[in-house]
C-alpha positions in Angstrom: 218.7 92.7 -180.5 222.1 92.7 -181.3 224.7 91.4 -178.6 226.1 94.8 -177.9 222.7 96.0 -177.1 222.0 93.2 -174.8 225.1 93.8 -173.0 224.1 97.8 -172.3 220.9 96.8 -171.2 222.4 94.2 -168.8 223.8 97.1 -166.8 220.6 97.8 -165.2 221.4 101.7 -165.1 222.4 104.1 -167.8 223.4 107.9 -167.7 221.9 110.0 -170.2 223.8 112.9 -171.9 222.3 115.4 -174.1 218.4 116.3 -174.7 215.4 113.8 -175.4 216.7 111.2 -172.8 215.3 107.7 -172.6 212.6 107.4 -169.9 210.5 104.7 -168.7 207.6 104.8 -166.1 207.7 103.4 -162.8 205.4 100.2 -164.1 207.4 97.0 -165.0 207.4 97.0 -168.9 209.8 95.8 -171.9 210.3 98.1 -174.6 212.3 97.1 -177.9 214.9 100.0 -178.7 217.6 100.4 -181.4 221.0 101.1 -180.3 223.7 102.7 -182.3 227.2 102.4 -181.7 229.7 104.7 -183.6 232.8 104.6 -181.7 231.4 107.1 -179.0 234.5 108.9 -177.3 234.3 110.1 -173.4 236.4 113.0 -171.9 236.2 114.2 -168.0 237.5 117.6 -167.5 239.0 117.4 -171.0 240.9 114.3 -170.7 239.7 111.2 -172.6 238.5 108.2 -170.5 238.1 104.5 -171.6 234.9 103.4 -170.0 234.5 99.4 -169.4 231.2 99.7 -171.7 230.9 101.5 -175.1 228.8 104.1 -175.2 225.8 104.1 -177.6 223.1 106.2 -178.8 219.3 105.6 -179.2 216.8 108.0 -180.9 219.7 110.9 -180.7 220.4 110.3 -177.4 223.8 109.0 -176.1 224.2 106.4 -173.4 227.1 105.8 -171.0 227.2 103.1 -168.5 226.5 104.5 -165.0 229.1 102.6 -163.1 231.4 104.3 -165.7 230.4 107.8 -165.3 230.6 107.4 -161.5 234.2 106.1 -161.8 234.9 109.1 -164.1 233.6 111.6 -162.0 234.9 109.8 -158.5 231.5 108.7 -157.4 230.4 105.2 -156.2 227.5 103.9 -158.1 225.7 100.7 -156.7 222.7 98.7 -157.6 219.8 97.7 -154.7 218.3 94.7 -156.8 215.6 94.0 -154.0 214.3 97.6 -154.2 215.6 98.4 -157.9 217.2 101.4 -156.6 220.5 102.8 -158.2 222.6 104.0 -155.4 225.0 107.0 -155.9 227.5 108.4 -153.5 230.3 110.6 -153.4 233.8 109.1 -152.6 235.2 112.7 -151.0 233.0 114.8 -148.5 231.8 117.7 -149.5 234.0 120.8 -149.9 231.6 123.6 -149.7 232.6 126.0 -147.0 230.0 128.7 -145.9 231.4 132.3 -145.6 230.9 132.0 -141.9 233.0 129.1 -141.8 235.5 130.5 -143.8 235.8 133.7 -141.8 236.1 131.5 -138.8 239.0 129.5 -140.1 240.9 132.8 -141.2 240.7 134.0 -137.6 241.7 130.7 -136.3 244.8 131.1 -138.6 245.4 134.7 -137.8 245.3 134.0 -134.0 247.6 130.9 -134.2 249.9 133.3 -136.5 250.1 135.7 -133.5 250.5 132.8 -131.2 253.6 131.7 -133.3 255.1 135.4 -133.7 254.7 135.9 -129.8 256.4 132.4 -129.6 259.0 132.9 -131.9 259.8 136.6 -130.2 260.0 134.6 -126.6 262.3 132.1 -128.0 264.6 134.7 -129.2 264.6 136.6 -126.0 265.5 133.6 -124.1 268.3 132.6 -126.9 269.6 136.2 -126.3 269.6 136.0 -122.7 271.5 132.4 -122.9 274.0 134.1 -125.4 274.5 137.1 -122.9 274.8 134.4 -119.7 277.5 132.6 -121.9 279.6 135.9 -122.5 279.3 136.6 -118.8 280.4 133.5 -118.1 283.3 133.7 -120.3 284.6 137.0 -118.9 284.5 135.7 -115.2 287.7 134.6 -113.9 288.9 131.0 -114.1 288.9 130.3 -110.4 288.6 126.8 -110.7 291.6 124.6 -109.8 293.2 124.3 -113.1 292.8 128.1 -113.6 294.6 128.9 -110.2 297.2 126.2 -111.0 297.7 127.8 -114.6 298.1 131.6 -112.7 300.9 129.8 -110.2 302.7 128.5 -113.1 302.8 132.3 -114.9 303.8 133.9 -111.8 306.8 131.3 -111.3 307.8 131.9 -114.8 307.9 135.6 -114.3 309.1 136.1 -110.7 310.8 132.6 -109.7 314.6 134.2 -109.6 313.4 138.1 -109.0 316.3 139.7 -107.3 318.3 136.3 -107.4 316.2 134.8 -104.6 314.2 131.4 -105.3 310.8 132.3 -104.6 307.9 130.1 -103.8 304.2 131.0 -104.5 301.0 129.3 -103.2 297.6 130.7 -104.4 294.3 129.3 -103.0 290.8 130.8 -103.7 288.2 131.3 -100.8 284.9 130.8 -102.7 282.8 131.6 -99.7 284.6 134.9 -98.9 285.6 135.5 -102.5 289.0 136.1 -101.8 292.6 135.0 -103.2 295.0 134.1 -100.6 298.7 134.2 -101.7 301.7 133.1 -100.0 305.2 134.6 -101.3 307.9 132.7 -99.6 311.6 132.0 -99.5 314.2 130.4 -97.6 316.6 132.4 -95.3 318.9 129.1 -95.2 319.6 129.4 -99.0 318.8 133.1 -100.0 319.4 135.3 -96.8 322.1 137.4 -98.3 320.3 138.1 -101.5 317.0 138.8 -99.8 318.5 141.4 -97.3 319.9 143.3 -100.3 316.4 144.0 -101.4 315.1 147.3 -100.3 311.6 147.5 -98.9 310.2 149.6 -102.0 311.6 147.0 -104.5 309.9 144.2 -102.2 306.8 146.1 -102.2 306.8 146.9 -106.0 307.3 143.2 -106.5 304.4 142.2 -104.4 302.2 144.7 -106.0 303.2 143.6 -109.7 302.2 139.9 -108.7 299.2 140.9 -107.6 298.3 143.0 -110.6 299.3 140.5 -113.0 296.9 137.7 -110.9 293.9 140.2 -111.1 294.5 140.9 -114.8 294.2 137.1 -115.5 291.9 136.0 -112.9 289.4 139.3 -113.0 288.8 141.7 -110.0 289.2 139.5 -107.0 290.6 140.5 -103.7 293.7 139.4 -102.8 295.4 138.8 -99.5 298.8 137.7 -98.9 301.7 137.1 -96.7 305.4 137.0 -97.1 307.2 134.2 -95.4 310.4 132.7 -94.4 310.0 129.0 -94.5 313.2 128.4 -92.9 312.7 130.4 -90.0 308.9 129.8 -89.9 308.1 133.6 -89.8 305.8 135.6 -91.2 307.9 138.9 -92.6 304.7 140.6 -93.9 301.0 140.9 -94.9 299.7 142.7 -97.8 296.3 143.3 -99.6 295.3 144.0 -103.0 291.8 145.6 -103.4 289.2 144.8 -106.4 289.9 148.6 -107.2 293.4 148.1 -107.4 294.6 149.6 -103.8 297.6 147.7 -102.8 298.9 148.1 -99.1 301.8 146.3 -97.5 302.7 145.9 -93.7 305.7 144.5 -92.3 305.5 142.1 -89.6 308.5 142.6 -87.1 309.6 139.2 -86.8 312.2 138.2 -84.3 314.9 138.0 -87.1 313.8 141.6 -87.9 314.4 142.5 -84.4 317.9 140.9 -84.6 318.7 143.0 -87.7 317.7 146.4 -85.8 320.0 145.3 -83.0 323.0 144.9 -85.7 322.3 148.2 -87.3 321.9 150.2 -84.4 325.6 148.7 -83.3 326.9 149.6 -86.7 326.6 153.2 -85.8 329.5 152.8 -83.4 328.9 155.8 -81.2 326.6 158.9 -80.0 326.9 162.1 -81.9 329.0 164.4 -80.7 327.0 166.6 -78.1 329.3 169.8 -77.8 327.5 171.4 -75.0 329.1 172.7 -71.7 331.0 169.8 -70.1 330.0 167.3 -72.4 332.0 169.0 -75.5 334.5 166.5 -76.6 333.2 163.8 -75.0 332.8 160.7 -77.2 330.1 158.4 -76.1 330.7 154.9 -77.8 327.8 152.1 -78.3 328.7 148.8 -76.8 325.4 147.2 -77.0 321.9 147.1 -78.1 318.7 145.5 -77.4 315.4 145.5 -79.4 312.3 144.0 -78.3 308.4 144.0 -79.6 305.9 145.2 -76.7 302.3 145.0 -77.6 303.1 146.2 -81.1 305.6 148.7 -80.0 309.3 148.3 -81.3 311.2 149.4 -78.1 315.2 149.6 -78.8 317.6 150.3 -75.7 321.2 151.7 -76.9 323.9 150.9 -74.1 326.7 153.1 -74.1 330.2 153.5 -72.4 329.3 156.6 -70.7 331.5 156.4 -67.5 330.8 157.2 -63.8 333.5 159.6 -64.0 331.5 161.6 -66.6 328.6 161.6 -64.4 328.3 165.3 -63.3 329.0 166.1 -67.0 326.0 164.4 -68.1 324.0 165.8 -65.3 324.7 169.3 -66.1 323.8 168.7 -69.8 320.9 167.2 -68.9 319.7 170.0 -66.6 320.7 172.9 -68.7 320.3 171.9 -72.5 318.4 174.0 -74.7 315.8 172.6 -77.1 318.4 173.1 -79.9 320.9 171.1 -77.9 318.7 168.4 -77.4 317.9 168.4 -80.9 321.2 166.6 -81.8 320.1 163.4 -79.7 316.6 163.9 -81.0 317.5 163.8 -84.7 319.8 160.8 -83.9 316.8 158.8 -82.5 314.3 159.8 -84.9 316.7 158.7 -88.0 317.0 155.4 -86.8 313.2 155.1 -86.7 312.6 156.2 -89.9 315.4 153.7 -91.3 313.6 150.7 -89.1 310.1 151.9 -90.4 311.5 151.9 -94.1 313.4 148.7 -93.7 311.4 146.5 -91.2 307.8 148.4 -91.2 305.6 148.8 -88.2 304.1 152.1 -86.9 305.2 152.5 -83.1 308.7 152.8 -82.1 310.3 153.9 -78.7 314.0 154.7 -78.2 316.2 154.4 -75.0 319.8 155.4 -74.3 321.2 153.8 -71.3 324.8 153.5 -69.4 326.7 150.3 -69.2 325.0 149.7 -66.0 321.6 150.1 -67.4 320.9 153.3 -65.8 318.5 155.3 -68.4 319.6 158.5 -69.4 317.4 159.3 -72.7 313.9 158.3 -73.7 312.2 159.1 -77.0 308.5 158.2 -76.8 305.5 159.7 -78.5 307.7 162.0 -80.4 308.7 163.8 -77.1 312.7 163.4 -75.9 313.4 163.4 -72.1 316.9 163.4 -70.5 317.5 161.9 -67.0 320.1 162.5 -64.5 323.0 159.8 -64.2 322.4 158.5 -60.7 
């Protein structure tokens, strides 16, 4: 027996390829065979393989080492010498799948795809919600401390020297009430003359413009404010600007305003000519004036130099004056009231005309004029 033949038989196992395979019975026996080596090649799935042991042919049948064949086909090959058994096992689990298993897997995949699509849709929804929230937050007014500070700087830049008055501005936000509190102030010690030159219409317009600028920058927030004289420590007026843009200003009648009213009355110098009966050609001068605020009503008293010598003349007029003759004094007082309302605000006024001895001779109250005798 050749050396190559002995080497092949020493493997103990072989794999037959083709027909007429070499076989042995289960009994223990030894046979002499003739092996032919003829440079036999082996391929697996079209690829050439290099076996450890050279294949050979016996009686027209080709034999390849079972261990080589197992390695080429990715199987484990073992030899149980005690039981004289060749053991062959697969290195990879079986990949065969039944139709039912495949259907179950496809259903599972489809379910997971649906769940993924639903999850992606939900994520997209929440992302959109988050984007919308951020946009809403961006649209909200910046009512933080820095936002308020920036707004005050803007107001000061635009209105600080308006009408040649050195204005001061304070702005705070009440988050609980959602209201902006605005204080506009000046010092009468420094800017009294320039402030007094400002008409009530211009003052109202300036305050309204300031409120509109604030809402333009900080959003539709209700504004409540006051106009103050820091030097006198007096509130001259109060105003509101609603979220819908409605502005309202009310003048606070201060002690300074009352003094101004007295000065305005003295500037009138005298009463209008009555030209009625014995009062014809009688000139009545204004010698003093007092203005006071009582329960929200402005009451002004005009003191005149009507002498006692003209008492009878006045009493005759007071008793016999027609409606048309009374209108002269009525217009005189109502004009004063209208001027005061425009300049100083307020809603209720009463006017009195008295003699130098403080005897009341005319009273205007609740839009009605009453004449009194000189007693």
